[in-house]
Steps between C-alpha positions, in 0.01 A plus 500: 500500500301351791438811721306312769805284583698823569257634762626483859301620801683665796419377853401848605225492242349194672526688822300790352223254381489342841455836671224590248313188586529561875382857476214423253652705220500214252318690224739793523788256500375341174461841332846598630653183364326556162663844467842352576463225241365733229781748576766234457325367192579843343873443566487139377309561173721797405812297582375213281430739209852644532641149528652538845589178681291463813677306775216503759204698631487545877161592660564715803250671740423848360658412165690252284837483341593371148863394488670494163800313385619761257801712417546828686554678167158442364343819355378747763181573310409124520562490874294810543207353301502184716510712819198726416286232343411369845359839589317513167335154545402575858341837406299343218389224736392759754283686255340174375410412862345848553242403238375231743414782761752386761698824502514540875652156556767518241599868515721476810652163380583621153662824610683338789663244273567763239667753731687242704635324187622840355712581801869508390576201726696200368359267358175691427407641162557858629866402563529359140345813347725740691800288424419507126465880513838533677658273238386746232677774701802336662739214465378140578708479816394838638133432418505180691653664808260805498197272461610284796560807726152638414348154561661481848383847588136415406523166689604682815224757462241226427610301805449806724162581352365145485658357819157426653386282205661159568458354151634804323785525755604137425482568124725808538745290701505253213566781255787628718661151479453510118662846493798390705546200268488733197759732661733208554451395141573840355862422396389171349221671306735760364753239399223302327398817312859543379545133412184507285639802312808302417342168414201609297456735208214729599357730227531832681418801277643765732872561566654667796857602582606445857827482697418215740316170460308584820317762293366247242130523442228276380373539138826667397828388341807657642841634398734550783752779522819383677802730501361682197466180306157369393412136536176315442343335799560135384869562484516644855272230643713234336812636670327528836364147482837358403637652821 
């Protein structure tokens, strides 16, 4: 796998570099970029170990985004590991840099990236982690809806708080567009989730009885109660897809 060929740099990242050069903050910008790259390296290496198919890696200002070409029904624990390994790599990198006695210069950068990236805003890591937790508690469909509602709430609050910072304001506008796109794709994403369950034989160890396909969960195989008759999920999905 040629990872370097999959790296794409967003235009706003170039704008950030340009501003750093104009303001004389080039050194801080290099440190900032290093943290972003190391953070994303955590996601990439864990994904490679777990044999996830990486489609592309987008370098954004104040973060990066690894996009996977994978099934929605991949194990939740694998998705969680990939999400948290960015934080782990970044934290290890931070403590290694502190050994070089540059604590004051990297302290703010490290914790800003860490806290910002853990906000439950789509498509940040915080959103992914919260969505995974919700998937352990609720159905796939409901988890996606709840996660997006929380994401929009935090976006609105962040816009109000950070309205005087032009770069951050532009980034948040970009995230609002991404959230709107994800909302419009909700039905498609849920249908893809169902189609995967019909087409592939996932090795789910847990079984759950439900009365509606909208209550189907990740990491579980379902039996569906319809008019006091029990059917397995593949039978119901086959009938729905035929219609």
